[in-house]
N, C-alpha and C positions, 0 to 999 in steps of 0.2 A: 777584425780581420787582419791576418798577418800577410804583408807583401814584401818579399825581398827583391830589390832591384838587381838586374843581371850583373851590374858592374860591382856589387858588393861581394867580397869573399867571405863566405862562411868559414869559420874556424872552430867555434866550440859551442855546444849545447850543453848546458848545465841545468839540473833539476834543482830547485830551491826547496830545502826541507823546512819542516815546522819550526826548527830552531834557527833558521836563517843561514844554514851552511849550503855552499854550492856543492852538488854531487855530480860528478862526471857521469855522462850517459854511456860512455864507452864507444861512441861511434863519431867518426869524422865526417860521415856523410849526413844529410839533413833532408827530411821529407816532412811534411806537416802531419802525416800519419803518426809520427813519432810523439807528437804532443798529446798527452792524456788530458782529458777534460776536468780531472779532480787535482791537477798539480799546476804548480808555477815554474816557469823556466827563465833562464837568462840566456839569450842568444848573443854571442860575440861575433861580429861581422867585421873582423879586422879593424878595431878602433872604434866602432859604433856598437853601442850595447842597447838591446831591446829587451823588454820584459814581456813574457806572455803568460797570462793568467787564464786558466780553464774556467769554463762557465760553471763548474760545480765546486769551485774553491770558495771557502768562507772568507769573510772580510778580514779576519785576523791573519789568514794565510796570505792574503793579498798585501796587507800592511807589512808583514814580516818580508815578503819578497822585495817589495820596494825598498825597505830599509836596508836589506842585505846588498842590493845592487848599488844604492846610494853609497854605502861604505866602500864597496870595491871600487866605484868610480872615483871616489875621493882619494883612495889610496893609490890607485894606478893613474889618476888624472885622465880618465876617458870622459868623452862628452856623454851626458846622460839623456837617453830618449826612452819614452815609455809609450 
């Protein structure tokens, strides 16, 4: 279950594709209806990163998503939260 605290500022929602690349969703607004159950996403909440994995994603997709976000957090030195 995804819960965002009111004090967190949502800044970016990126879909993580099968190759581990972050793809912009094209929206600055966020609602949980935007999250598709067959995809993985990275939510950037102004310095805190969250990974959302849909129920219908495969284990390989989930591993790829985690690895992609780990690489991003190491590169930009964000704290990692999943």
